[in-house]
Steps between C-alpha positions, in 0.01 A plus 500: 500500500749732332691386196753612239333315213434806281863616537646157430274459197590845364871433538455217252274699269223244547136592468250370754395253231857380453535433873158339514599260220822409677310427823199330348252755642281770352619855432227614737658289777838664442338845510315417824821377664695807389238738632462318830141399435586132517764303694633206303482147635823376653575270200445793260716730713781245485461466118523878469815517712659210310420659168694809602779299666432657837409386849135543575581766760669704225171521311237505775486658844231558758372853563583462872861422411537849352332664796738340751802624307374859515482498880 
């Protein structure tokens, strides 16, 4: 799953640790989500979107969604 987490975090000058604290997860979890090594659970994905005041689709997208737009 693709995401804009790193960009959204950087726009607020938050470290991975800052974001992790706000979400109640580890910094390693934030890093894994940002790098695409881990897809968050649906409840966590909603918490992330709500924290940034965005719809979940504005934070996360599927890799196939991007491929279909390129065609």
